[in-house]
N, C-alpha and C positions, 0 to 999 in steps of 0.2 A: 458493815456496821462500823468497823475501825475507821474507815474513810469518813464516815459521817461524824463520828466523835471527834476526829482530828480536825475536820472542817469547822465544827462548832467551836472547838477550843481556839482555833486560829482566828475566827471572827470575833470571839470575846476578847482575845489578846489585842487585836487591832483596835477594837472599839474602846478599850481602856486607855489606849495611847492617843486616840484622836481628840484633838482639842475641838471645842465646839464653836465654830464660827456661826454667828447669828445670821438668819436668813433675811432679816430686815433691820434697819437702824432703829425703828421703834421697838422691836424685840430687844435689841441691845440695850437701849435706854431702860426699858422695863426691868430687864435682868440686873442691870447695874444698880438700880434703885432697890430691888428686892434683896440682892445679895451684898449690897454696899461695897461694890468693886468699881475700879476705874475701867474705862473703855479704851481699848487699843484699836484705833481707827486707822486702817491701812488703805492708802490710795495706790492702786496698782494697775498696770497694763499687762494682764496675765498672759497675753499671747503676742506681745510685741516688745515689751520693755525688758531688756536683758538683765539689768540690775534687779528688777522686780522678781524675775524668775529665779535669780541667784539667791535673793533674800528669802524667798519662800523655800527653796530647796535646802539651803544651808542653815537657816535659822528657824523659820516657822514649822518646817517639817521635822525638825530634830526632836528626839525623845525628851531632851532636857527642856526645850521650850514648851512642848506639849504638856508635859507633866506639871510644870510651874504655872503655865497659863490657865490650865483648868481650875486651879485653886485660887488664883490671884487676879485674873482679868476677865473682862467680857470682850470678845473679839468681833470686829466687823470689818469686812473687806469691801471697800468701795472700788469695785473693779471697773475698768474701762477697756474692755476687749475691742479689737478692731476687726478681727476676722468675722465674716458673716455667720459662720457656723457657731461662733461663741457669743453671739449677741445676747444681751440680757433682756428680760421683759421690759417693756416701756416704762412701767411704773417704778421698777427698781432702778432703771437708768435715770429716771427723773429725780429720784431721791439722791442718787450718787452725784448727779450734777449739782443739786442744791448743797450737798455736803462739800463738794470741791470749791464752790463759790464762797462758802463760809469759812472753811478751815484750810484750804490750799489754793488761794486765789491766783498764785503764780504758776500753778499746774505742775509742780515738781513730782516726778515719779522715780522711784517709790518715795512716798512720804508717809511717815508713821506719826500719828498725833495721839497723845495720851490725854484723855478727857476725864474729868471727874464725873460722878453720876448726874450732876446738874449741867453737863455739857460745856464746862469751862475748860479751856486749854491749860494743861499742866506742863506740857513740853512737847517738843517735836524732834524727830530724827529721821533718818532715811537708811539707805544702803551704806554699810560700812565695810570696806574691803578687808579681808583677812581678819575678821573678828570671829568670836566663838559665840555659841548660844548663851553661855554663862555671862560673857561680857555684854552682850546685847541686852540681856535681862537686867543686868546691873545698871545699864544706861536708862532703860525704861523705868526701873525702880527709883532712880535718882530724881525723877520728876515728881514723885509722890511725897517728897519731904517738905 
């Protein structure tokens, strides 16, 4: 019984710290409009791009980013994995390709684009070496002014 209670508490603690990445870009747009929040659109190569992996590990997976992002942003990851076992469904890959054509035509990875709820670009950034989650959030927030 103690193990079950401990497991439930652990799952609740983890879920409270997990930021919510939207499953589709259309969901992200709908949520941005409903909640009046900007969209953080991330272009990544999750299984091949070293800076993308570092950005996720050091910034997006940090407690500071997760806590802030839950209240202030809608998140969508336009991922472009290369390994066969990580391939996305064809419809999601098609959406990601159309997003890269529109918002990242030079194909930079990682690229982080902040959009308003009407899909207008407010600002762009990418991987920043030796930064902190707080500084990264400050950079994203600077686009909202």
